N, C-alpha and C positions, 0 to 999 in steps of 0.2 A: 658588392658593397664597395664603396669608394675608400680611398686611403684615410679619409676622415671618419670612417665608421658609419657613413650614411647610406641608406638604401637608395637605389636608383628608382625612378618612377615605376618601371616595370616590376622590380623586386617588391616595392611597396604594394602594388596592385595585386601581386601574387599572394602576399601575406594577408591582405584584406579579404581575398576570395576564400581563404581557408578559415578565417576567424568566425566565431559565432558570438552573438550577443549574450551577455550575462543576464539571466532572467531577473527582472525587478520584483516580480510577485512570487516570493518564495515562502515555503513553510519553514519550520525549524530544522528539518532534516535536509541533508544534501541529496537524498535519494529522489531522482526524477520520477514524476508520475508517468506511468505507462499503462497502455491498454492491457487487459487480461483476456486472453483467449485460451480455450482448452476444451474439455469435454465434461459432460455430466457423469455421474457415477454409472449411468446406463451406457456410456460410451458415445453419446450423441454430441457432435461438435456444438460449441456454444461460445458466444462472445459475452462476457459478463461485466466487463468494465470498458465502456466505450467512451472515448474522449471526444470533445470536452464533456465533463460531467455537469449536471445541473443541480445535483443534490449532494450534500456531504455523504461520503461512503466510507464505512468502516470495514476494513479488510481484516479478517481473523484467520491467521495462518495456524491451522490445527491438524492434529494427527490422531489416529485411532489408538496409538500406543502411548499417548501423552497422558500421564496421570492427572495433570492440572487442566485438561481440556474439557472435561465432562460438563462443568457448569457453563462454559462458553458455547458448547454445542447447544445446550438447552436455551441459553439466552439469545441465540441467533434464530430461534424458531419464530415464525410469524405470530404465534399466540403468546409469546413471552412479553413481559412488561418491563424488564430491566432497562431497555432502551426506549421505552414508551415516552412520548413527549419530545424525544429528540427527533428532529426532522432529518433522518438519515436512512440510507440504505445499508444493510448489513450483508456482507458476502463472505462465506467461508471459502478459503483457498486451500486446497488439498494438494499434497505432493504426489500422491499415488491413489489408486482406486482399490485399496484394501477392502475386501468383502465386509469387514467389521464396521465400515463407515456407514453403510446404508441405514442402519437403525439410529446411529448417532446424528447423521445429517437430517434424516426424516424429511420434513417439508421446507427446510431452510434453503435459501439461495446459496448455491455452491458452484464451484468449478474445480476440476482436476487440472492443474496447470503447474507442472514442475518448473517451467521456465519463470513463472512469476516469483517463485521463491528466490531465485538468483537475481532477477530484475529488481526486486524490492529488498535485496540483500538480507534475506531472512535465513539464519543458520539453523534454527530449530523451533519447534512448537513448545508452548503457545506464544505467539507474537501477534501484535496488532499494528496496523498502519491506518491513519485517518487521512483521507484525501478530501480536500475541499475545493469547490468550484473556484476557478480563477487563480489557483496557486500552481506553480510549475513543479514544486517539490512536495513531498509528504509533509502534512501540517504537523503531525505529532505521531510518535511511534514508540514502541517499547515492548518489553516482556509483558504478556497478558497475565498479570497476577490475580486472575479471577474476574468474573463478570462485573462485580461492583467496582473494582479498581479501574477497569477499562471504562465503564460508564462515567466514572468521576473524571478521568482524563479527557474523555470525549466532551463532557459538559464544559470543562474548563477551556478546551480548545475552541468549542463553538462560541464561547464567551470572549474569545480573543487571546487567551493565554496559551500560546503555542510553545510546547516544550517537548524534549525527548528524554526517555528514560536513561539512555546511555549515549552521550554525544558521539557522533561519528567523526573520525579524524580526517577522512579523505573525502573530497567531493567527487562527483561523477566526472 
């Protein structure tokens, strides 16, 4: 740096090499959208969220020991109607492969992916994140206060009202 506080051309080039553009298309959360890879409850490797996505995807972070998760497990089933009419995929994201989960998960799309919990900054169940095509960050997220409350948040977000339950203070 010069005595006037200016960078030399070489220093400026080095700074520009390390810089990353700020995404223009962002959701309401600062949490970046990331692929989710893990296993099924049977232990088979699976890739459940492949980027870029072409449909809205609701991630439900659930647990077998979560008292408030039962209706969310039920709502995630292919035969459930709570998210009916919403053009979205529903994915249950599990932290572990607790044997109690098999009956709860049943036929729902799921992945055991402990790393997804930290990637999406989820500290506990029940929690949801909605990922929309074309957005670089989570569109809307929050504590999953039941299937009806999540369905309402999803409906508002699909209508363009992106919001978070508890705003995050720090971006990635």
